[in-house]
N, C-alpha and C positions, 0 to 999 in steps of 0.2 A: 496557535490555536490553544485555547484554554484547556489545561489538563482536566481530566475527569476526577471529581472529588469523591471522597468516601460517602458523603450524604446523597450522592446521585445513584448509588448502587442499591438496588432493591434486595431485601432479604429473600431467602429461598421461597417461602410461601407466597410473598407478594409477587415475585417474579413468575412463579407458575401461573398466577392469575393473569398477569400482564403479557406473558410470553407470546400467545398467539397473535395479538395485534402488533406487538413490537417486532416480532419475527417477520411478519408480512411487510411492515413499513421498511425495515432494514433491507429485506431482500429486493424490494422495489428500488430502493436507493442504490443497492449494489449493482443492479442491472445497468444503471447509468454510469457506474464507476468501474466496471470490469471491461477490460479491453484485451483481445487476443493480439499478441505481437508475434505474428508468424505461427507456424504449426506447433511450436514447442514451448512458447512462453505466454503467460497471462499476467497482466498487471491489474491489481485492485487498488484504486486510489482510496486511501483511508481518511476518515473524518471522525468526529466525535460519536456519531451513531454507529458506525461500523466497529469502532474500538469498544464502545460500551457494550455492544452485542457480544463481542468476543469475551469480554470480562464476565458478563452475566452467564454466558454459556459455560465458561470454564468453572465458575463457582458452582453452577448447577451440576455439571458432570462430576466434578471432584468433591461435591458436597462440602465446600469450604464455607465456614460460618464464623470462625474466630476472627475478630477485628484485625489482629496483627497479620494474619494470613491474607485477608481481603486486601489490606493495604499493600502487602507485598505484590499481589497480582496487579493492583493499580499502578504501582511503580514500574513494573515490567511493561504493561500494555500502554501506558501513557507515552512510552518511548516511540510508539508507532505514530503518534500525532505530529504533524508538522509544526515547526516554529513559524513565527511571523515571516511572511514573504516566501514561504516554501509550500510545495505540495509534496505529500508523502504517499508511498505506495508499497504494497507487498508484491514482490515479483516471484512468480512460481515457474519453475522449469518442470514441465509436465511430460513424463514419459510413461506410456501405458504398458509397454513390453518390459517385464522384469529383466530380461536378458540385456536390454539396451540401456538401463538406468545408469550403470557405472560408466560405460563407454561414452554416453551422451554427456554426463557430468564432467568426465575427463576432458572432453572436447571444449567445454565451457570455461576451463581454468583461465583466469585472466579477465573474465567478464567484468569484474569489479574494479579494473584499472581505469583511471580517468580517461574519458573520451570514448569509451566503448558503448555506453548507453546514454542517450540524451533526449531531452525534450526540445523541440524546435518550434518557435513562433516568430513570424516576420523575419526569417533568416537569422534570428538570434538563437544561439545554442546554449542550453542549460544542462551541463553534465550531471549525471546521477552520482550521488554520494551514497555508497553502500555502508550500512552499519558494520562496525568492527566485529570480528569473531565469526563471520559466516563463511570464511574461506581461509585456506592456507596456500602456501606456494604451489602445492601440487594437488589440492583438493578444493572442491567448491560445493556448497550446500545447494539443495534444490529449492529452498525458500530464502528470500532476501528482503530485508527492510531497506528501502531506498528513499532518498529525498532529492528533489530538484529545487535548487535555490533560484527563484525567479526574481525576487525583489520587485521594486517599483517598475523597472524596465519590462520585466516579463508580465506583470499585472497589466501594464498599459498595452503591451502587444496583444495579449489575449482579449482585452476589452475592445481594442481597435479592430482586430480582424475576426475575432470569434473562432479562430482556427489554431490548431496545434498538431504536431506530429510527434510520435515517439519512435526512435530509431536505435537499432542495435547494429554496430559495425565492429564485429569481432571475427577473427580468422575462422572460428568454428561455427559461426552463426551470424547471418545477416537478415534483418527484417525491418520494415518500416510500416507504420500504420498512421493514418489520419484519424485523430480522435473524433468521435461523433459529436455533433453539436451539443447533445445533452451532457456528455462528459466534460466538454469545455465549460459549459455553464456550471457544472458542479465544482470544477477547479477554480473558476472565477469566484464562486461563493466561498470556497476555502481561503482564497487569497484576500477576501474582503474583511478578514479579521474576526470571523465568527467565533 
C-alpha cells in the first residue's frame, strides 16, 4: 500500500474545516474494519484512511506544525500500512478492570510467537507477524501492530470464497471469529494494490 506523503497531510486550520466530514467517513470505514476476537481482543484492519486519520489527529492534539516533526509522524505511522500482498491490523487487548490488566497481559505472554494468531481462508493459514519491540520474554503490550502475509494465494482464496476467519490459539486465550462480509471486502480492496 502506498505510504502517505507529506503533501497529503492538511495543515491545522485546513484540517479543522475538513475534520467533521473526514471523521465521519473514517468512522464508517472503521466499523467495517473492526472485529471483536473473543471478549478481550479487538482487531482494526488498517488502510490509508485509518492511518491518515491517526496522523491528522496526532498533529491536531499535539499541535505539531513544523515540517520535520510532521515527517517524523509520517514515518512512524506509515509503518502501520501493509506492504503489497499483506493486510495489516492493530490488535488491542482490552481489559476494563484495572486490577486485571497486568494479570491478563501476563497470561498473554507468547502471543506474538509464530502460529498463535492467524488468518484462515480456504483452509490456508496466514500467521500474524508482530512488529518488533511490543513485547519481551516476560511482558507483552496491550496494543500490537500486526501483518498477515497473504500473497497471491490468499488474495485468490478471499476472492474465491469471500470468507476468512481470524483465530487465536494460545495457552492463555483462545478465540475464533468469522470476518463479516464487509470486512472481507475491505481486505480484498487492500490486497488489490490500492
